[in-house]
C-alpha positions in Angstrom: 43.6 -23.0 31.0 42.8 -25.6 28.1 44.7 -25.6 24.7 42.6 -23.6 22.1 43.2 -26.0 19.2 40.9 -28.4 21.4 38.4 -25.9 22.1 35.4 -24.8 20.2 34.7 -21.2 19.1 32.2 -20.4 22.0 34.8 -22.2 24.1 37.6 -19.8 23.3 35.1 -16.9 23.6 33.9 -17.9 27.1 37.5 -18.3 27.9 38.2 -14.6 26.7 35.4 -13.7 29.2 37.2 -15.3 31.8 40.2 -13.3 31.5 38.5 -10.1 30.7 36.5 -10.6 34.0 39.7 -10.8 35.9 41.1 -7.6 34.4 37.4 -6.1 35.5 38.2 -7.0 39.4 41.6 -5.4 38.9 40.0 -2.2 37.7 37.3 -2.2 40.5 40.0 -3.0 43.2 42.3 -0.4 41.8 39.3 2.3 41.9 38.6 1.1 45.3 42.2 1.8 46.2 42.1 5.4 44.8 38.7 6.0 46.8 40.8 5.0 49.8 43.8 7.4 49.1 46.0 5.6 46.6 47.3 7.7 43.9 46.6 7.1 40.2 49.3 5.8 38.5 48.8 6.6 34.6 50.8 4.2 33.1 49.1 1.4 34.8 45.7 2.9 33.5 47.3 3.0 30.3 48.3 -0.6 30.3 44.8 -1.5 31.3 43.1 0.8 28.6 45.5 -1.2 26.1 44.3 -4.2 27.3 40.6 -3.2 27.1 41.1 -2.0 23.4 43.6 -4.6 22.2 42.3 -7.8 23.9 39.0 -7.4 25.1 37.9 -5.4 22.0 40.1 -6.2 19.1 40.7 -9.9 20.2 37.7 -10.9 21.7 34.8 -8.8 20.2 36.8 -9.0 16.7 35.7 -13.0 16.7 32.3 -12.4 17.6 32.0 -9.3 15.1 33.7 -11.3 12.3 32.6 -14.8 12.6 29.7 -15.8 15.0 27.4 -12.5 15.2 26.9 -12.3 11.2 25.9 -15.6 11.0 23.4 -15.2 13.6 21.7 -12.2 12.0 21.9 -13.8 8.7 20.5 -17.1 9.9 18.4 -16.7 12.8 15.8 -13.8 12.0 14.4 -11.1 14.0 15.3 -12.6 17.4 19.0 -12.4 16.2 18.6 -9.1 14.6 17.3 -7.6 18.0 19.9 -9.4 20.1 23.0 -8.6 18.0 22.4 -6.0 16.0 20.4 -3.8 18.7 22.1 -5.5 21.7 25.5 -6.9 21.6 27.0 -4.5 19.2 25.4 -1.5 20.5 27.3 -2.5 24.2 30.5 -3.0 22.1 30.1 0.3 21.2 29.6 1.8 24.5 32.2 0.0 25.8 34.7 1.7 23.4 32.9 4.9 24.2 33.6 4.4 27.9 37.3 3.5 27.5 37.8 6.8 25.3 36.1 8.4 28.3 38.5 6.7 30.8 41.6 7.8 28.7 40.1 11.1 28.3 39.5 11.6 32.0 43.1 10.4 32.5 44.8 12.7 30.2 42.9 15.7 31.8 44.0 14.6 35.3 47.5 14.4 34.2 47.2 17.8 32.9 45.5 19.1 36.4 45.5 16.9 39.4 42.2 18.2 40.5 39.8 16.0 42.3 37.2 16.3 39.6 39.7 14.6 36.9 40.2 11.8 39.4 36.4 11.4 40.2 36.3 11.2 36.2 38.9 8.6 35.8 37.2 6.7 38.5 33.5 7.2 37.0 34.8 5.9 33.5 36.8 3.1 34.5 33.9 1.6 36.8 31.4 2.5 34.2 33.4 0.5 31.7 34.0 -2.5 34.2 30.3 -2.9 35.1 28.9 -2.7 31.6 31.3 -5.2 30.2 30.6 -7.7 33.1 26.9 -7.2 32.5 27.8 -7.8 28.9 29.9 -11.0 29.1 27.4 -12.4 31.4 24.7 -11.6 29.0 26.9 -13.5 26.1 27.7 -16.6 28.3 24.1 -17.1 29.5 22.1 -16.0 26.5 23.7 -15.3 23.4 26.1 -18.4 23.1 23.6 -20.9 24.1 21.2 -19.3 21.6 23.7 -19.7 19.0 24.5 -23.1 19.9 20.8 -24.3 19.9 19.7 -22.4 16.7 22.8 -22.3 14.1 23.3 -25.7 12.0 25.8 -27.9 12.7 28.1 -26.9 9.6 27.9 -23.3 10.4 29.3 -23.7 14.1 31.9 -25.7 12.4 32.7 -22.9 10.0 32.8 -20.4 12.8 34.8 -22.9 14.9 37.6 -23.1 11.9 37.7 -19.3 11.4 38.2 -18.6 15.3 40.8 -21.4 15.4 42.9 -19.5 12.2 42.3 -16.1 13.8 43.7 -17.3 17.2 46.5 -19.1 15.6 47.7 -15.7 13.9 47.3 -14.0 17.5 49.1 -16.4 18.8 51.7 -15.8 16.3 51.9 -12.1 17.0 52.1 -12.8 20.6 48.8 -10.9 21.5 47.5 -13.3 23.9 51.1 -13.5 25.8 51.7 -9.8 26.1 47.9 -9.3 27.3 48.1 -12.2 29.8 51.4 -10.7 31.1 49.7 -7.2 31.7 46.9 -9.0 33.5 49.4 -10.9 35.7 51.1 -7.9 36.6 48.2 -5.6 37.3 46.7 -8.6 39.4 50.0 -8.7 41.4 49.7 -4.9 41.9 45.9 -4.2 42.8 44.0 -7.4 43.4 42.8 -7.3 47.0 41.9 -11.1 47.2 
């Protein structure tokens, strides 16, 4: 992994995607294990849910929603309005709903270890993982290249500056390290290949 201070905002966001997609593979393998008879370990699910909320959403989506997307909507017209407001932001909200559904299913499973609740945990976790994977692919291959092609250089430089300031504050608060450690632990425990 490159030093964030040497990266552009888009490179930082793409790097976040690589980290997030590693966790999405963990979720998939964890769910496969459950289907094959492994038990649900609620604490592990709660750590991954925390990762989804604090790293994928607040840390990563926060940069997009505060710095990149507003500039795109303000400066790039109807195409950006449709792509961002009616696309990416809606998908962010859908991801939040999936995580809430996953947590709710997990709470129900802990109260009553019924197969139906186990199915709901798997359904919500995999729904989130699938949706977010498709979302990151769209941003990497469509949204970010469009922004880089279309936004003026000085606007990109401003986004870069704000993103680096945000990253420095997050690093000082220990956010990336905490969630990378959770990812590493979950990969060791659940990743199959």
